[in-house]
N, C-alpha and C positions, 0 to 999 in steps of 0.2 A: 432567362432560361438557361444561359450558359453557366451563370453562377450557381444555380440550383443543381445542375448536372455535376459541376465540379465538387460541390459540397457532398452530394450523394456518393460520388466516387471516393472522396476522402474518407467518409464514414465507413464505406464498404471495405476499403483497404485497411483501415484501423481495426475493424472487427475481424477481418481475415488474419491479420498479423497476430492478434491476441489468440485466435483459435490455434494457429500454427505454433505459437510459443507454448501454449498449453499442451499440445500434442508432443512437442519436442522437449518438454521440460525434463531434464535428466533426473530431477529429484523423484518424479513420479515413476520413471523407468527403473530407477534403483529400488524404490519401494516395492514395485511389482516383482522384480527379480528376487528381492529378499523374501517376499511372501511365498514365492514358488519354492525357494530353498527350504523355508520353514515347513511347508507342506510335505516336501520330500523327507525331511527329517522326521516329521510326525509319522509318515508311512513306514519308515525304517523302524522307528520305535514300536509301532503297532505290530510289525512283523516279528520283532524280538519278543514282544509279549505273547504273540500267538504261538511261536515256537516253544517258548518256555512253558506255556500252558499244556501244549501237546506232550512235551517231555515229562511234565509232572503227571499227566494221566498215565503214560507208559510206566513211570516209576511206581505209581500206586498199583497198577495192574501187575507189575513185576513183583511187588511186595506180596500181593495176594497169591500169585502163583508160587512164589518162594515158600510161603507158609504151607500151601497145599503139598508142595514137593517134600517138605520136611515131614509133614503128617503121614504121607504115604510110606515113607521110609520107616517111621515108627510102627505103622500098621503091619508092614511086612515082617518086621522083627517080632512083633507080638503074635502074629499068626504062626510063625515058625516055632515060637516058644510053646504054643498050644498044639503043635503037631498038624497045623493046617497049611500044608505046603501049597495047596491050590489057591488059598486066599493070599498067601505071601506072593505067589507068582503073579496073580492079578494086580496086586498093589504095585509090584515092581514094574509090570508092563505099563500101567498107567503113569507110573513115575518116569519111565523112559520116554513116553510120549510127551509128557509135560516138560521134560528137560529139553526136548527138541523145540517146543513152543517158546520156552524161556530163552533159548539161544537166539531165535529169531527176534524176540522182543529186545534182547540185549543189543543186537545189531541196530535195530531201529533207535534205541535209546542213545547209542554211541553216535549215530549219524545226526540225531537232533542236537546232541550235546556239542558236536563239532559245528553244526550250522548256527547254533546259538552263539558260540564264541566268535564266529566270523561276523555275524550280524552285530554283535556288541562292539566289535572292533570298528566296523564300518560306521556304526552309530556315533562312536566317539570321534572318529575322523570328520564325519559330516558335521557334527555339533561344533567342533573347533573351527571348521571352515565357515560355517554360518555365523559364528561369533566374530571371526575375523572380518568377514564381509560386512557385518553390521557396523563394526567400528569404521571401516573404510567408507561405507555408504554415508554414515553420518558426517564424516569429515568432508567428503565431496559435497554433500548437501550444504553444509555450513559455508564452505568456500564459495559455492555457487550463489547462495543467498547473500553473502557479503558482497560479491561482485555485482549482483543484480541491484543491491541497494546503492552501491557506488555509481552504477550507470544511471539509476533514477535520480540520484542527487546531482550528477553532472548535467543530466538533461534538464532538471529543474533550474539549476544555475544558468544554463544557456537560455532557457525560456525567460527567466527573470531579466537577463541581460537584454534579450530582444524586446521585452516589454519596456524596460527603461529607455531603450533607444526610441521606441515608439512614443513614450511620454515626452522625451526631450524634443522630438520632432513636433509633437502637438503644442508644446510650450512655445517653440519658436514660431509656429504658425499663428498662435494666439497673440504673441507680442507684435508680430507684423500687422495683424488686423487692428490691434489697439493703436499702434503708431499711425496707421492709415486713417483711422477714425478721428484721432486727435488732429491730424493735419487737415482733414476735411472740415472739422469743427472750426479750427482757426481760420481757414479760408472763407467759410461762410460768414463768420463774424466780420471779417474785413470787407466782404462784399456788401453786407448789410450796412456797415458804417459808411461806406463810400456811396451807397445808393445804387450800386450796380445790381444788387439783388433786392427786390422790393419785398417788404413785409406785407403780405396780403391781409393780415389781421389788424394792421394799424389804421388809424382814422385818416380820412382824406386830408391832404395837405400837411400831413405830420412832418414831412421832411422840411418844409418851409419853417414851421414852428420850431423844429429842432435847431435849424441854422440861426433863426432869430434869437433863440435862447442863448446860443453860444456867443453871438455877437454882443448881447446885452451883458452877459457875464464878463466878457472881455472889457467892455466899456466901463463897468463898475470897478474892475481891477485897476484899469488905467486911471480912473478918477481918484481912487484911494491912494495910489502911488503919487499922483500930482499933489494931493492934499498933504501927504507926508513931506514932499519937497517944499511946499509953501509954508510948512510949519504950522498948519492949522490944527494940529493935535491928532488924537485918535479918531478913528471912524465912528460912525454912529453905532455900528454893531459892537465895537469895542466898549463904548460907554455903558452898555447895558449888561456887562458881564459880572457886575458886583452883586452880591447877595445870593441867597439860595435859589431864588427864582429868576436870577438874571438871565438865564439861558432862554427864558420865554420871550425876552425882548430882542434877541439877536435877529438882525435883519428887519426889525419892525420900525425903527426910528427913521428920522429924516436923513437924507443923504448928506447934508451939511451940518456942521456943528452950530 
């Protein structure tokens, strides 16, 4: 239960750390700031376009009023030439009223022209600032990414080091277990040979038969040695070693020559 709780806590801390790293990632913060500045720049450019459009409308209206102003002057002169002073006076009165309207229009045009110049200047400054911020932003992001990669590489190396240490410890434990098993095997062999440890799968009285076989083999060796000392020649087993099938007679002959 304790191990499960510890594992859950570790997973929770890991996910929380990843979430915090994502929130505090300066690359995302820089990108957000850059996007806000770009939006502001777009708004300024839109304002410049709106003011330029308004100025153009006033300019067109002024051109139309200018053409009418000129036409009224021509009409006044033509009326006087034909002796119609009343028509000439009406034309001049309308021309005077139109001149007042044109004066106001000129003021509006001058104000919009000045506003356009100011907005264009601000647009250039903001555009330069946004471009400079973008370069600095990408530089900081690249530096952060490189540092992050270095941290991950260092953590990976540290993790590999810890794993190697664990593998080394596992190998040492395995070697100890093998040595212990080898010692146990040798000990049980000695116990079986001495009879201290009984072989439950062996036939009854197998230990007596084994001891008799050992004594018989020893007696045969002693006999052969004595025969050699007496000069009686090779043993029976040696006499049957000639020929391709000589091996079949080894140990099958009589004990004496």
